[in-house]
BAVEXKE-908578 format. One record per residue: x, y, z of N, C-alpha, C, CB in turn. Coordinates in steps of 0.1 Angstrom, whole numbers, plus 5000, padded with zeros to 4 digits. Glycine has a CB too. Layout:
! residues N
n_X|n_Y|n_Z|ca_X|ca_Y|ca_Z|c_X|c_Y|c_Z|cb_X|cb_Y|cb_Z
X|Y|Z|X|Y|Z|X|Y|Z|X|Y|Z
...
! end
This chain:
! residues 334
n_X|n_Y|n_Z|ca_X|ca_Y|ca_Z|c_X|c_Y|c_Z|cb_X|cb_Y|cb_Z
3626|7095|6909|3626|7109|6913|3615|7117|6906|3640|7116|6911
3607|7123|6913|3597|7132|6906|3604|7144|6899|3586|7137|6917
3599|7148|6888|3606|7158|6880|3606|7172|6888|3600|7160|6867
3597|7173|6898|3597|7186|6905|3604|7185|6919|3583|7190|6907
3610|7173|6921|3617|7171|6934|3629|7180|6935|3621|7156|6936
3633|7185|6947|3644|7193|6948|3657|7184|6948|3643|7201|6962
3666|7187|6939|3678|7179|6937|3690|7187|6938|3677|7171|6923
3699|7184|6947|3712|7191|6948|3723|7183|6941|3715|7193|6963
3729|7190|6932|3741|7184|6925|3754|7191|6930|3740|7186|6909
3761|7185|6939|3773|7190|6945|3784|7189|6935|3777|7183|6958
3791|7199|6931|3802|7199|6921|3796|7200|6907|3809|7186|6923
3786|7209|6906|3779|7209|6893|3787|7215|6882|3766|7217|6894
3798|7222|6885|3806|7228|6874|3817|7219|6869|3812|7241|6880
3819|7208|6876|3830|7198|6872|3826|7189|6860|3834|7190|6884
3835|7180|6858|3833|7171|6846|3820|7163|6847|3845|7161|6845
3818|7156|6858|3806|7148|6859|3794|7156|6864|3808|7136|6869
3797|7166|6873|3786|7174|6878|3779|7182|6867|3791|7184|6888
3786|7187|6857|3780|7195|6846|3772|7185|6837|3791|7202|6839
3778|7173|6835|3770|7163|6827|3757|7159|6834|3779|7151|6824
3758|7158|6847|3746|7155|6855|3735|7166|6854|3749|7153|6870
3739|7178|6855|3730|7189|6853|3723|7189|6839|3737|7203|6855
3731|7187|6829|3726|7186|6815|3716|7174|6814|3737|7184|6805
3720|7163|6819|3711|7151|6818|3698|7153|6826|3718|7139|6824
3699|7159|6838|3687|7161|6846|3678|7171|6839|3690|7166|6860
3683|7182|6834|3675|7192|6827|3669|7186|6814|3684|7204|6824
3676|7179|6807|3671|7172|6795|3660|7163|6798|3682|7165|6787
3660|7157|6810|3650|7147|6814|3638|7154|6821|3656|7137|6824
3638|7167|6822|3626|7174|6827|3627|7178|6841|3615|7166|6825
3638|7176|6848|3639|7180|6862|3641|7195|6863|3651|7172|6869
3632|7201|6870|3631|7216|6870|3634|7223|6884|3618|7220|6865
3639|7215|6893|3641|7221|6907|3655|7217|6912|3630|7216|6917
3665|7221|6904|3679|7218|6907|3684|7229|6917|3688|7216|6895
3692|7224|6927|3699|7233|6936|3714|7233|6932|3696|7230|6951
3719|7244|6929|3733|7245|6925|3741|7256|6932|3735|7247|6909
3753|7253|6936|3761|7263|6943|3776|7262|6938|3761|7261|6958
3781|7273|6935|3796|7273|6931|3804|7271|6943|3799|7286|6923
3817|7269|6941|3826|7267|6953|3827|7280|6960|3840|7263|6948
3826|7292|6953|3826|7305|6960|3814|7307|6969|3828|7316|6950
3802|7302|6964|3790|7303|6971|3789|7294|6983|3778|7301|6962
3794|7282|6982|3793|7272|6993|3806|7264|6993|3781|7262|6990
3814|7265|7004|3826|7258|7006|3822|7245|7013|3836|7266|7015
3823|7234|7006|3819|7221|7011|3828|7215|7022|3817|7211|7000
3840|7221|7023|3849|7217|7034|3846|7224|7047|3864|7220|7030
3837|7234|7047|3833|7241|7059|3820|7235|7065|3831|7256|7055
3822|7229|7077|3810|7222|7083|3798|7231|7085|3814|7216|7096
3801|7243|7091|3790|7252|7094|3782|7257|7081|3795|7264|7102
3790|7259|7071|3784|7264|7058|3775|7253|7052|3794|7268|7048
3780|7240|7053|3772|7229|7047|3760|7226|7056|3781|7216|7047
3761|7227|7069|3750|7226|7078|3739|7236|7075|3754|7227|7093
3743|7248|7073|3733|7259|7070|3726|7257|7057|3740|7273|7070
3734|7253|7047|3729|7250|7034|3718|7240|7034|3740|7246|7024
3721|7228|7040|3711|7217|7040|3699|7221|7049|3718|7204|7046
3701|7228|7060|3690|7232|7068|3681|7241|7061|3695|7238|7081
3686|7250|7053|3679|7260|7045|3672|7254|7033|3687|7271|7042
3679|7247|7025|3674|7242|7012|3667|7229|7013|3686|7240|7002
3671|7220|7022|3665|7207|7024|3662|7199|7011|3652|7208|7032
3673|7196|7003|3670|7188|6991|3665|7174|6994|3683|7187|6983
3658|7169|6985|3653|7155|6986|3663|7145|6981|3639|7154|6979
3670|7148|6971|3680|7139|6965|3693|7147|6963|3675|7134|6951
3704|7139|6965|3718|7145|6964|3727|7137|6955|3724|7147|6978
3733|7144|6945|3744|7138|6937|3757|7144|6942|3742|7140|6922
3765|7136|6949|3778|7141|6954|3789|7139|6944|3781|7134|6968
3791|7149|6935|3801|7148|6925|3813|7157|6928|3795|7150|6911
3812|7165|6939|3822|7174|6943|3834|7167|6948|3817|7185|6953
3846|7170|6944|3858|7164|6949|3870|7172|6944|3859|7149|6945
3882|7170|6950|3894|7174|6945|3900|7162|6937|3905|7179|6956
3902|7165|6924|3906|7154|6915|3918|7158|6907|3895|7150|6906
3925|7148|6901|3937|7151|6893|3944|7139|6888|3947|7160|6901
3954|7140|6880|3961|7129|6874|3972|7124|6883|3966|7132|6861
3981|7116|6878|3992|7110|6886|4001|7121|6892|4001|7101|6877
4005|7131|6884|4014|7142|6889|4007|7149|6901|4018|7151|6878
3995|7153|6899|3988|7161|6910|3987|7152|6922|3974|7166|6905
3983|7140|6921|3981|7131|6932|3994|7129|6940|3976|7118|6928
4005|7127|6932|4018|7125|6938|4024|7138|6945|4028|7120|6928
4020|7149|6940|4025|7162|6945|4017|7167|6957|4025|7172|6934
4004|7164|6958|3996|7170|6968|3988|7159|6975|3987|7181|6962
3994|7149|6981|3986|7139|6988|3978|7144|7000|3995|7127|6992
3984|7153|7007|3977|7159|7019|3964|7165|7015|3986|7169|7026
3964|7173|7004|3952|7180|7000|3942|7171|6994|3956|7191|6989
3947|7161|6986|3937|7151|6981|3930|7143|6992|3944|7142|6971
3937|7140|7002|3931|7132|7013|3923|7141|7022|3942|7125|7021
3928|7152|7027|3921|7160|7037|3908|7167|7031|3930|7170|7043
3910|7173|7019|3898|7180|7013|3887|7171|7010|3903|7188|7001
3890|7159|7004|3880|7150|7000|3873|7144|7012|3885|7139|6991
3881|7141|7023|3875|7136|7035|3865|7146|7041|3885|7133|7045
3869|7159|7041|3860|7169|7047|3847|7171|7039|3867|7182|7048
3848|7171|7025|3837|7172|7017|3827|7161|7019|3841|7173|7002
3832|7149|7019|3823|7137|7021|3817|7137|7034|3832|7124|7019
3824|7139|7045|3818|7139|7058|3807|7149|7060|3829|7141|7069
3810|7161|7055|3801|7172|7057|3788|7170|7049|3807|7185|7053
3789|7166|7037|3777|7164|7028|3769|7152|7033|3781|7163|7014
3776|7141|7034|3768|7128|7038|3762|7130|7052|3778|7116|7038
3769|7136|7061|3763|7138|7074|3751|7147|7074|3774|7144|7084
3751|7158|7067|3740|7167|7066|3728|7161|7058|3744|7180|7061
3732|7153|7048|3721|7146|7041|3713|7137|7050|3727|7137|7029
3720|7130|7059|3713|7122|7069|3705|7130|7079|3723|7113|7077
3711|7141|7084|3704|7149|7094|3691|7156|7088|3713|7160|7099
3691|7158|7075|3680|7165|7069|3670|7156|7062|3684|7177|7060
3673|7143|7064|3664|7133|7058|3663|7133|7043|3650|7134|7063
3675|7134|7037|3675|7132|7022|3671|7118|7018|3690|7135|7017
3662|7117|7008|3656|7104|7005|3667|7095|6999|3645|7106|6995
3675|7100|6990|3685|7092|6984|3698|7101|6981|3680|7085|6970
3709|7095|6983|3722|7102|6980|3730|7092|6971|3730|7106|6993
3736|7098|6961|3745|7090|6952|3759|7097|6953|3740|7090|6937
3769|7089|6958|3782|7094|6960|3791|7089|6948|3788|7088|6973
3798|7098|6942|3806|7094|6930|3820|7091|6935|3807|7106|6920
3823|7078|6933|3837|7073|6937|3846|7073|6926|3836|7059|6943
3855|7063|6926|3865|7062|6915|3870|7048|6915|3877|7072|6917
3874|7043|6903|3879|7029|6902|3892|7028|6908|3880|7026|6887
3899|7038|6912|3912|7037|6919|3910|7032|6933|3919|7051|6919
3898|7031|6938|3896|7025|6952|3899|7011|6952|3881|7028|6956
3900|7004|6941|3902|6990|6941|3917|6987|6942|3896|6983|6928
3921|6975|6946|3935|6972|6948|3943|6973|6934|3937|6958|6953
3956|6976|6935|3964|6977|6923|3964|6965|6915|3978|6981|6927
3964|6953|6921|3965|6940|6914|3952|6932|6916|3977|6932|6919
3941|6939|6916|3928|6932|6918|3926|6923|6906|3917|6942|6919
3919|6912|6908|3915|6903|6897|3907|6911|6887|3907|6891|6902
3909|6907|6874|3902|6914|6863|3891|6905|6857|3913|6919|6853
3880|6911|6853|3876|6924|6856|3872|6926|6871|3863|6928|6848
3873|6938|6876|3872|6941|6890|3857|6941|6894|3879|6954|6893
3854|6933|6904|3840|6933|6910|3839|6942|6922|3836|6919|6913
3827|6946|6925|3825|6955|6937|3830|6949|6950|3810|6958|6938
3830|6936|6951|3834|6929|6963|3849|6928|6965|3829|6915|6963
3857|6933|6955|3871|6933|6956|3876|6945|6964|3877|6934|6942
3867|6954|6968|3871|6966|6976|3878|6961|6989|3859|6974|6980
3889|6967|6992|3897|6964|7004|3903|6950|7004|3889|6967|7016
3905|6944|6993|3910|6930|6992|3925|6930|6989|3903|6922|6982
3932|6942|6988|3946|6942|6986|3952|6956|6986|3949|6935|6972
3965|6957|6985|3971|6971|6985|3967|6979|6973|3987|6969|6985
3967|6992|6976|3963|7002|6966|3975|7006|6957|3957|7014|6972
3972|7012|6946|3983|7018|6937|3988|7031|6945|3977|7023|6923
4001|7031|6947|4007|7041|6956|4006|7055|6950|4022|7038|6957
4006|7057|6937|4006|7071|6931|3993|7078|6934|4008|7070|6917
3982|7071|6937|3969|7079|6940|3963|7073|6953|3959|7078|6929
3972|7068|6962|3967|7062|6974|3959|7071|6983|3979|7056|6982
3964|7084|6985|3957|7093|6993|3943|7096|6988|3964|7106|6994
3941|7098|6975|3928|7100|6970|3919|7088|6971|3929|7104|6955
3925|7076|6968|3917|7064|6969|3912|7062|6984|3925|7052|6965
3921|7064|6993|3917|7062|7007|3905|7071|7011|3929|7065|7017
3906|7084|7006|3895|7093|7009|3882|7088|7003|3898|7107|7003
3882|7083|6990|3870|7078|6984|3865|7065|6991|3873|7075|6969
3874|7057|6995|3870|7045|7003|3863|7049|7016|3882|7036|7006
3868|7060|7022|3861|7065|7034|3847|7069|7031|3870|7076|7041
3845|7076|7020|3832|7080|7016|3822|7068|7014|3832|7088|7003
3828|7058|7008|3819|7046|7006|3816|7040|7019|3827|7035|6997
3826|7039|7028|3823|7033|7041|3813|7041|7049|3836|7032|7049
3814|7054|7048|3804|7063|7055|3790|7061|7050|3808|7078|7054
3788|7060|7037|3775|7057|7031|3770|7043|7037|3776|7056|7016
3779|7033|7037|3775|7020|7041|3771|7020|7056|3787|7010|7039
3779|7028|7064|3777|7028|7078|3763|7035|7081|3788|7036|7085
3760|7046|7074|3747|7052|7076|3735|7043|7072|3746|7065|7068
3737|7036|7061|3727|7026|7057|3725|7015|7068|3731|7020|7044
3735|7010|7073|3734|6999|7083|3728|7004|7096|3747|6992|7085
3733|7015|7101|3730|7020|7114|3717|7028|7114|3741|7029|7119
3714|7035|7103|3702|7044|7104|3692|7041|7092|3707|7058|7103
3695|7031|7084|3685|7028|7073|3685|7039|7062|3672|7027|7079
3696|7046|7060|3697|7056|7050|3697|7049|7036|3709|7065|7051
3694|7057|7026|3695|7052|7012|3706|7059|7004|3681|7054|7005
3718|7055|7008|3730|7062|7002|3738|7051|6994|3739|7068|7013
3740|7055|6981|3747|7046|6972|3760|7052|6967|3737|7042|6960
3769|7044|6963|3782|7049|6957|3783|7042|6944|3794|7046|6966
3788|7050|6934|3791|7044|6921|3806|7046|6918|3782|7052|6910
3811|7036|6911|3825|7035|6908|3827|7036|6893|3833|7023|6914
3829|7047|6887|3830|7048|6872|3844|7044|6868|3826|7062|6867
3845|7040|6855|3859|7038|6850|3865|7052|6847|3858|7029|6837
3876|7052|6840|3883|7065|6838|3874|7074|6830|3896|7063|6831
3871|7086|6835|3862|7095|6829|3869|7106|6820|3853|7102|6839
3862|7111|6810|3866|7122|6802|3854|7128|6796|3877|7117|6791
3855|7140|6790|3844|7146|6783|3844|7161|6784|3831|7141|6789
3832|7167|6782|3831|7181|6782|3833|7187|6796|3816|7185|6777
3839|7199|6796|3843|7206|6808|3853|7199|6816|3830|7207|6817
3862|7192|6809|3873|7185|6815|3884|7195|6819|3879|7174|6806
3894|7191|6827|3905|7199|6831|3917|7196|6822|3909|7196|6846
3922|7206|6814|3933|7204|6805|3946|7210|6810|3929|7211|6792
3947|7213|6822|3960|7218|6828|3969|7206|6829|3957|7224|6842
3981|7207|6823|3990|7196|6822|3996|7192|6836|4001|7199|6813
3995|7201|6845|4000|7198|6859|3990|7190|6867|4004|7210|6866
3977|7190|6863|3968|7183|6872|3957|7175|6865|3960|7194|6880
3958|7174|6851|3948|7167|6844|3950|7152|6843|3947|7172|6830
3939|7145|6840|3940|7130|6837|3945|7128|6823|3926|7124|6839
3946|7115|6820|3954|7111|6808|3947|7116|6795|3955|7096|6807
3934|7115|6793|3927|7119|6781|3929|7134|6778|3913|7115|6781
3925|7143|6788|3926|7157|6785|3941|7161|6784|3920|7165|6796
3950|7155|6791|3964|7158|6790|3969|7155|6776|3972|7150|6800
3965|7143|6770|3970|7140|6757|3963|7149|6746|3967|7125|6754
3951|7152|6748|3944|7161|6739|3952|7175|6738|3929|7164|6743
3955|7180|6750|3962|7192|6751|3976|7191|6745|3963|7197|6766
3983|7181|6748|3997|7179|6742|3997|7178|6727|4004|7167|6748
3988|7170|6722|3988|7168|6707|3983|7180|6700|3979|7156|6704
3974|7188|6706|3969|7200|6699|3980|7211|6700|3957|7205|6706
3987|7212|6711|3998|7221|6712|4009|7218|6702|4004|7221|6726
4012|7205|6700|4022|7202|6691|4018|7204|6677|4026|7187|6692
4005|7202|6674|4000|7204|6660|4001|7219|6657|3986|7199|6659
3997|7228|6666|3997|7242|6664|4011|7248|6663|3990|7249|6675
4020|7242|6671|4034|7248|6671|4043|7242|6660|4041|7245|6685
4038|7231|6654|4046|7224|6644|4056|7214|6650|4053|7234|6636
4055|7211|6662|4064|7201|6668|4062|7188|6663|4063|7201|6684
4073|7180|6661|4071|7167|6655|4072|7155|6665|4083|7164|6645
4073|7159|6678|4073|7149|6689|4064|7153|6700|4088|7146|6693
4059|7143|6707|4051|7145|6719|4055|7134|6729|4035|7144|6716
4058|7138|6741|4062|7129|6752|4049|7124|6759|4071|7135|6762
4049|7111|6761|4037|7105|6768|4043|7098|6780|4030|7094|6759
4036|7100|6792|4041|7094|6804|4040|7079|6804|4033|7099|6816
4050|7072|6809|4050|7058|6810|4054|7050|6798|4037|7053|6815
4052|7037|6799|4056|7028|6788|4045|7027|6777|4059|7014|6793
4033|7031|6780|4022|7029|6771|4015|7015|6772|4027|7031|6757
4020|7007|6781|4015|6993|6782|4002|6992|6790|4026|6984|6787
4001|7000|6801|3989|6998|6810|3976|6998|6802|3989|7009|6820
3966|6990|6807|3953|6989|6800|3943|6997|6809|3949|6975|6799
3935|7005|6802|3925|7013|6809|3911|7012|6802|3929|7027|6810
3901|7014|6809|3887|7015|6804|3882|7029|6806|3877|7005|6812
3876|7035|6795|3872|7049|6795|3857|7051|6793|3880|7057|6785
3852|7061|6800|3837|7063|6799|3835|7078|6797|3830|7058|6812
3827|7082|6788|3823|7096|6786|3815|7101|6797|3816|7098|6772
3818|7113|6802|3810|7118|6814|3795|7119|6811|3816|7132|6817
3791|7121|6799|3777|7120|6796|3770|7107|6799|3774|7124|6781
3778|7096|6796|3773|7083|6799|3773|7080|6814|3782|7072|6792
3783|7085|6821|3784|7083|6835|3772|7090|6842|3797|7089|6841
3769|7102|6837|3757|7109|6843|3744|7102|6840|3756|7124|6837
3743|7096|6828|3731|7089|6824|3729|7077|6834|3732|7084|6810
3740|7070|6837|3740|7059|6846|3736|7063|6860|3754|7052|6847
3741|7074|6865|3738|7079|6878|3723|7082|6879|3746|7092|6881
3717|7089|6869|3703|7092|6870|3695|7080|6869|3699|7102|6858
3699|7070|6861|3692|7057|6860|3692|7050|6873|3700|7048|6849
3703|7050|6880|3703|7043|6893|3695|7050|6904|3718|7042|6898
3695|7063|6903|3687|7071|6913|3672|7069|6911|3690|7086|6913
3668|7065|6899|3654|7063|6895|3649|7048|6896|3651|7068|6881
3658|7040|6902|3654|7026|6903|3642|7025|6913|3665|7017|6908
3633|7015|6912|3623|7013|6921|3628|7010|6935|3613|7002|6917
3621|7013|6945|3626|7011|6959|3631|6997|6962|3616|7015|6969
3624|6987|6957|3629|6973|6960|3642|6970|6954|3619|6964|6954
3644|6974|6941|3657|6972|6934|3668|6980|6941|3656|6975|6919
3665|6993|6944|3675|7001|6950|3679|6996|6963|3669|7015|6952
3670|6991|6971|3673|6985|6984|3682|6972|6983|3661|6982|6992
3679|6964|6973|3687|6952|6971|3702|6955|6969|3682|6944|6959
3705|6967|6963|3719|6971|6960|3725|6976|6973|3719|6981|6949
3717|6979|6983|3723|6986|6995|3723|6977|7007|3715|6998|6998
3713|6969|7009|3711|6962|7022|3718|6948|7022|3696|6959|7024
3731|6949|7025|3740|6938|7026|3751|6941|7036|3746|6933|7012
3754|6931|7045|3765|6933|7054|3778|6928|7048|3762|6925|7067
3777|6922|7036|3789|6916|7030|3793|6924|7017|3787|6902|7026
3784|6929|7011|3787|6937|6998|3785|6951|7000|3778|6932|6986
3795|6960|6998|3794|6974|7000|3783|6980|6990|3807|6981|6997
3777|6991|6994|3766|6997|6985|3771|7004|6973|3757|7006|6994
3779|6997|6965|3785|7003|6953|3781|6996|6940|3800|7004|6955
3781|7004|6930|3778|6998|6916|3789|7003|6907|3764|7002|6911
3796|6994|6900|3805|6998|6890|3798|7003|6877|3814|6986|6886
3804|7013|6871|3799|7019|6859|3810|7020|6848|3793|7034|6862
3808|7011|6839|3818|7010|6828|3812|7004|6815|3830|7003|6832
3820|7003|6805|3815|6998|6792|3820|6984|6789|3818|7007|6781
3830|6980|6797|3835|6966|6795|3846|6965|6785|3824|6957|6791
3851|6976|6779|3861|6975|6769|3874|6983|6774|3857|6981|6755
3885|6977|6771|3898|6983|6776|3907|6986|6764|3905|6975|6786
3916|6995|6766|3926|6999|6756|3939|7003|6762|3920|7011|6747
3950|7000|6756|3963|7003|6761|3965|7018|6760|3974|6996|6754
3973|7024|6769|3976|7038|6768|3983|7042|6755|3986|7042|6780
3991|7032|6749|3997|7035|6736|3986|7036|6725|4007|7023|6733
3977|7026|6725|3966|7027|6715|3957|7039|6717|3958|7014|6716
3955|7042|6730|3947|7054|6733|3954|7067|6727|3945|7056|6748
3967|7068|6729|3975|7079|6724|3974|7080|6709|3989|7078|6729
3975|7069|6702|3974|7069|6688|3960|7073|6683|3977|7055|6682
3950|7069|6690|3936|7073|6687|3934|7088|6689|3926|7065|6695
3939|7093|6700|3937|7108|6703|3945|7116|6693|3942|7111|6717
3957|7111|6689|3965|7118|6679|3958|7119|6666|3979|7111|6677
3951|7108|6662|3943|7108|6650|3932|7118|6651|3938|7094|6647
3925|7118|6662|3913|7127|6663|3918|7141|6663|3906|7124|6676
3929|7144|6669|3934|7158|6670|3940|7162|6656|3944|7160|6681
3946|7153|6649|3952|7156|6637|3967|7158|6638|3947|7168|6631
3973|7152|6649|3988|7152|6651|3994|7140|6643|3992|7152|6666
4004|7143|6635|4010|7132|6627|4025|7130|6630|4008|7136|6612
4029|7135|6641|4043|7134|6644|4046|7121|6652|4048|7146|6653
4057|7121|6660|4061|7109|6667|4058|7110|6682|4076|7107|6665
4053|7099|6688|4051|7098|6702|4062|7091|6709|4037|7090|6705
4067|7098|6719|4079|7092|6727|4074|7088|6741|4090|7102|6728
4074|7075|6743|4069|7070|6756|4081|7069|6766|4062|7056|6755
4079|7076|6777|4090|7077|6787|4087|7067|6798|4091|7092|6793
4094|7056|6798|4092|7045|6808|4098|7049|6821|4098|7032|6803
4105|7060|6822|4111|7064|6835|4100|7071|6843|4122|7074|6833
4089|7075|6837|4078|7081|6844|4068|7070|6847|4071|7092|6835
4060|7072|6858|4051|7061|6863|4040|7057|6854|4046|7065|6877
4037|7044|6854|4026|7038|6846|4013|7038|6854|4029|7024|6842
4014|7037|6868|4002|7035|6876|3998|7021|6876|3991|7044|6871
3986|7018|6879|3981|7004|6879|3982|6998|6865|3966|7004|6883
3987|6985|6864|3990|6979|6851|3977|6976|6843|3997|6966|6853
3966|6973|6850|3953|6970|6843|3942|6974|6852|3953|6955|6838
3931|6980|6846|3920|6984|6854|3907|6983|6846|3922|6998|6860
3901|6971|6847|3888|6969|6839|3877|6966|6849|3890|6958|6828
3866|6973|6849|3856|6971|6858|3846|6960|6853|3848|6984|6861
3841|6952|6863|3830|6943|6860|3817|6950|6863|3832|6930|6869
3810|6954|6852|3798|6962|6854|3785|6954|6851|3799|6974|6844
3786|6941|6854|3775|6932|6850|3762|6935|6859|3779|6917|6852
3764|6940|6871|3753|6944|6879|3744|6955|6872|3757|6949|6893
3751|6965|6868|3744|6976|6861|3738|6971|6848|3754|6988|6859
3746|6963|6841|3741|6958|6828|3728|6949|6830|3752|6949|6821
3728|6941|6840|3716|6933|6843|3704|6942|6846|3719|6923|6854
3706|6954|6852|3696|6963|6855|3690|6970|6842|3700|6973|6865
3697|6968|6831|3692|6974|6819|3699|6986|6813|3678|6977|6820
3711|6989|6819|3719|7001|6814|3731|6997|6807|3722|7010|6826
3735|7005|6797|3747|7003|6790|3751|7017|6784|3746|6992|6778
3764|7019|6782|3768|7032|6777|3764|7034|6762|3784|7034|6777
3762|7046|6758|3757|7049|6744|3767|7053|6735|3746|7059|6745
3779|7058|6740|3789|7065|6731|3801|7057|6731|3791|7079|6736
3806|7054|6719|3819|7047|6717|3831|7056|6721|3821|7042|6702
3842|7050|6723|3854|7058|6727|3858|7068|6716|3866|7049|6730
3858|7064|6704|3862|7073|6693|3852|7085|6692|3862|7066|6679
3839|7082|6693|3829|7093|6693|3831|7102|6704|3815|7087|6692
3833|7097|6716|3835|7105|6728|3847|7114|6727|3836|7096|6740
3858|7108|6721|3870|7116|6720|3868|7128|6710|3882|7108|6715
3860|7126|6700|3857|7137|6691|3849|7148|6698|3849|7132|6679
3840|7144|6707|3832|7153|6715|3841|7161|6724|3821|7146|6723
3851|7153|6730|3860|7160|6740|3869|7170|6733|3868|7149|6747
3874|7166|6721|3883|7175|6714|3875|7188|6709|3889|7168|6702
3863|7186|6705|3855|7198|6701|3853|7207|6713|3841|7193|6695
3851|7201|6725|3849|7209|6737|3862|7217|6740|3845|7201|6749
3874|7210|6739|3886|7216|6741|3889|7228|6732|3898|7206|6740
3885|7226|6719|3887|7237|6709|3878|7249|6712|3885|7232|6695
3866|7246|6717|3857|7256|6721|3862|7264|6732|3843|7250|6724
3867|7257|6743|3872|7264|6754|3885|7272|6751|3876|7254|6765
3893|7267|6742|3905|7274|6737|3901|7287|6730|3914|7265|6729
3891|7286|6721|3886|7298|6714|3881|7309|6724|3875|7294|6704
3873|7304|6733|3868|7314|6743|3879|7321|6751|3858|7307|6753
3889|7313|6755|3900|7319|6762|3908|7329|6754|3910|7308|6767
3908|7327|6741|3916|7336|6732|3908|7348|6728|3920|7328|6720
3895|7349|6731|3888|7361|6728|3893|7373|6735|3873|7358|6730
3893|7384|6729|3898|7397|6736|3887|7401|6746|3901|7408|6726
3891|7407|6757|3882|7412|6767|3878|7426|6763|3889|7412|6781
3866|7426|6756|3862|7439|6750|3858|7449|6761|3850|7437|6741
3853|7444|6772|3849|7452|6783|3861|7460|6789|3842|7444|6794
3872|7452|6791|3884|7458|6797|3890|7468|6787|3894|7448|6800
3889|7464|6774|3895|7473|6763|3887|7486|6763|3894|7466|6750
3874|7485|6764|3866|7498|6763|3869|7507|6775|3851|7495|6762
3871|7501|6787|3874|7508|6798|3887|7515|6797|3873|7500|6811
3897|7508|6792|3910|7513|6790|3911|7525|6781|3920|7502|6786
3903|7523|6770|3903|7534|6760|3894|7545|6764|3898|7528|6746
! end
């Protein structure tokens, strides 16, 4: 990508989208197109059509999505399925219509079967039943992958999908009703530390194994892939047997119990963790095989402990900002 190329980052305010914007700006890209959800509703076909016809970006990072943890997925399956389907269809369709040179679609490791062989390869897609607790979200993401693949086969588009491992980092969602495991645990342990509580409940048995990736590393991988030479990029796309997806992970896994202990240490919580096995565990193990990306020359730069320190610092910053008094409102009242 030329540093002056017009690049649209869909979902730029989210976890990965904001990391993408930072990475692109740090790398010298100076023609980014950004729209908030209020400025552009990606579920609205006419709005998306008008946007692409007017702006005509050359490259698209599709990081916009409705996302959430186990509780949110289980509570709102209709919203997770329908909203993500609409976003993907609208953006990918208009990217084709306006001749976008390359599109990168951000998927999720939950697209793979619940009991997929470990580590999970890209070819394991659609090889078995999905984890039920996030089935609706996974089906939507699989549809996005299939749409990219279909456009590539039928029209020669250059649309790629990446499957990152469990993501966390700056600008994460810390709402306990909708957050993923890392931000939820950060919030719980910090709340307990501040309140003086000696116990924290953790969902599930603590036994499941997960692989985690800092959003900054995920963004670095995405920009790396979008900058591959045309021959290498095409090799990853032009197959009737292998979907146009690349796994993005670090190759290391940790149990939820060990993760909880590590987060408690970073936060400074010294009480007791109570694992509630009556609450769902989700997929028992989920480790990505990222050898394709590794062979291309990319690897994550930040360890889990370092990343968790960064994430907790971001949480504390956001909490301080939320606690600041609204001086504008106060002056108006007085």
